[in-house]
N, C-alpha and C positions, 0 to 999 in steps of 0.2 A: 886579290888583284885590285879590287875596288879601293880598299883601304890604302894599298900601296900608291895608287894614283892620287888619292886625296892627300896623303902625306907629302907626295912630291910637289903638289900644288902649294901646300902650306909652307914647305921649306923654301920654294921659289919666291913666294910672296914675302916671307920673312927676310930673305937674304937681299932682295932688291934694294931696299933703302939702306942696308948696311954696305953693300958693294958700291952703291952710287949715292952717298949721303947728301951731296950738294948738287946733284944733277936735277935741275928743275924739270927738264923734259921727262925724265924717267918717273919722277914722283907724280907729276900732274897727269901724264898719259897713263900711268899705272892706275890712278884713281878712276879715270874714264873707262879704262878696260875693265876694272872691277865692276862698275855699274853695268856695263854691257854684258858681262858674265852673268850677273844676276838676272837680267832680262832674258838672255838667250837660254839659260838653263831652265828657267820657268816656262818659256815658250816651247822648249823642246819636250817637256812633259806632255804638252797638248798636241804638238805636231808629230814629234818623233815616236812617242810611246802610244798615244791614243789615236793617232792618225787623223786628227781634226785640224784642218787648216785655219789660220786666223790672219787676216790682213788688217786688223784694227787694234793690235795689242798695245800700240802707243797710247791709246785712249786711257788705259789703266795706269800707265806710266804717268800720264798727265794728271789723272785724278789724285794720285798720291802727292804729286808735286804741288798742285794748286790747293789741295786741302791744307798742307803744311804752310804754304805761302799765305793764304787768306786768313787762316785762323791765328797765325802768329803775328801778322802785320796789322790786321784790322780788329782783332779781338784779344790780342796779347795773351794767347794761350801758350803754355809751355810747349816746347818743341816735341817732347815725347808724347804728350797728350794729343797734340795736333796730328802726329804721325799715326797714333792709334785710331783717331777719327777717320783719317784718310784710308786706312786699311779696312775699317768698318764700311765706309761708303763704297769703296771699290769692290769689296767682297759681296756686299748686298746687291749691287747692280749686276755683278757677274752672275750671281745666283738667280736673279730675276730673269735675266736674258738667256741664261744657258739652255734651259729646256727647249724653248721655242727655236732658238738659233741652231742648236746641235741636233735637231731633228732633220736638218738639211744635210746634204752630202755633196762632195765634189765642188764644182764651180758655184753651185747655189750657196753652199756654206761660205765659200770665199767671198762672194758678193754680199752676203748678209753681214759678215764681220767687217767688210770694207765699208758698208753703209753705216754700221754702228760707229766705226772710228771717225768717219766724216761728220756724223751728227755731233759727237763729243767735241770735235775740233771746232765746229761752227759755234757751239755754245761757248767755248773758251774765247773765241774772237768777238762774239756779239754781246756777251754779258759784261759790258764795260764796267759797270758799277762794282762788280765783284772781282773780275779777273784782270782789269786794266785794259781789256781789249787787245788789239794787235800790239800795243806798246808793252804789254806785260806788267808784271809786278816786281818792284825792286825793294831793297831795304829789308830783306828777309833776315832775321837775326841768326847768329850762329847756333848750332845745336848744342844743348846742354845735357850732358849725360851724368846725372847724379852728382852735380856739382862741378863736373869737369867740362869746360867749354872747348868745343872743337872749332878752332879758328885759324889753323895753319895748314899748309899743304901737306906736311909730313903727318900731322894728326889726322887729316882727312884721308890720307892714303891708308893709314892704319885701320881706321874705322871701316872704310869701304872694303878693304882687303878682308877684314874679319867677317863682314856681312856677306861677301862673295863666297868665302869658305863655308859659312853657315848655310848658304843657299845650296852649294854643291853637296854638302853633307845631308841636308834634308832631302834633296832630290834622290840621292843614292838610296836612302832609307825608304822613300816612297816607292821607288822602282822595285825594291826587294820585298815590299810588303804585299798584302793580299790585293790592295787596290792596284798595285803595279802589275801584278799578274793578270788582273781583270782587264787592264788597259791594253796589254799586249794581245790578249784574246780579242778585244774589240778591234784592234788594228788589223789583225789577221783576217777576221771575218766576224762582223757584228752579229749576223744571223746565227752562225755557229756558236758564238759566245752566249747568245740568248738561249739556245737549245741546251747549253751546259748549265743553265741556271744563273748566269751572270746578269745582274741588274745593270744593263748597259747605259740606260739613261742616267741612273744615279752615279755610275762611275765617271761618265763624261762630264756631268755637272760638277762633281767634286774636283776633278782635275782642272776644269775651267776656272773654278773659284781659286784654287791653289795657285795656278799660273797668274791670275789677276793680282793676287796678294803679293806675289814675288815682285811683279811690275810696280805696284803701288809703293811697296817698301823702297825699291830703288828710286822711285820718283820723289819720295820724301827726302831721302838722302841727297839727291840731286839738287833739290830746291835750296836746302840749307848750305850745301857746298858752294853753289853758284851765287847765292844771295839774290838771285833773279830768275824769273821764269817768264816765258812767252809762248804763245801757241805754236811758233815755228819749231819748238823743240819736241812737239808731239804730233806732227802731221803724218800724212800717208807715207812720205818718204822714210820716216823713222820706222814705221811698221814693216815696210819692205826690207829695210836694212836688217831688222831683227830676224826676219825669215831667212834672209841671205846668210846671216851668221850661223843659224841652225843647219841649213843645208850645206854650207861651206865646210863646217867642222865634221858633220856626220849626224844624221837623224838617228834617234833611238840610242844616243850615246851621250851621257852627261858630260864626260870629259871632252867629247867631240864638240858639243855646243860651246863649252867654255873656251876651247882652243880656237873655234871659229870666231868667237867674240873678240878674243885677243888679237887674232890675225887681222880681222877687218878693221879694228881700232887702229892698229899700227899702219895698215894700208891707207886708211883715211888720212892719217897724219902725214904719211909719206907722199901723198898725192896732192898736198896743199898747193904746190906750185903748178899742178895741172888741174886746177879747180874746174875749168870749163869742160874737161874731159873725164871728170871723176866718175860719173854715172856710166859713161861708155866703158871705162876700164872695169868697173864693178860688174857690169853686165857680161863683158867678155870673160872675166875670171869665172863667174858663175857658170857660164856655158861650158867653159873648158873643164871645170870640175865635174859637171854633170855628164859630159861626154867620156872623159878619161877616168874619173873616179866617182862614179855615181853614189857610192856609199859615203862620200865626203872625204876631205883631206885626212883627218885624224884616223878615221876607221880604215880608209884605204892604205895609209902608210903603216898602220898597225898590222894589217893583214899581210902586207908585203914583208915586214920584218919577221913575222911568224913563218912565212914560206921560206924566207932566206935561212932562218935557223934550222928548219926541218931539212933543207937541202944540205946544209953543212953537217 
């Protein structure tokens, strides 16, 4: 079933540019949706499977983006090397903060991650010499992949789609691994998991780092694709939107998180004409999903289809 879902996503991603080869909207929005899929799938490992809330995930997204931006524009590093450095920085910071932060639970954990995200955002705004301050950094060079320069919308769609599929595949393998089983035990009851011999602190730390790496990877791709980064792309609102994607699609479901990311990306584009009411509509949609489909849209619809098949 998991492989079938993965293959379905892969076929859909491959057919999109073939069916709409000259459609700028499809290609560009498809690339944006792919980045959001990477972010939501990674965050779902932390929220959905480990049961650990995070309201500061955009901070790791920004770390990857600014690492690539600063190292390529100010120090002329190759794009792949700068990306690797961004992953190292984000992973190291996530590892350092994971244990003290993840000792907290419930709204205390939410507030701690919120504070972490705000601190990183303030650094992005205030460190003018490095980040360009509120104006951001421009002139980020195209990404060069072993001699191939990614500099067009179709090329970027292909790269981001491949990266999103890789993220989904890695997530599915993590969920089915020993660490995935440990995470589900932690989500059910951390105390019971400890009694069964699960090193809950280590499991939560590992998945926090993995989730941060997924976000930093997406951030690096985002920086090269946009050729510009600014603190506005990594603020609290972005963190809240990422949580909304996970909840909207269905927590503890990799495909649910991916579907939630795609759905919210399309909704965001569709509501451009209602910009002043966008957050109001987002909030109303989230409330409706929580009331009528608390498992999320993808999970709820999947269960409805199974019930219909059984009745038939």
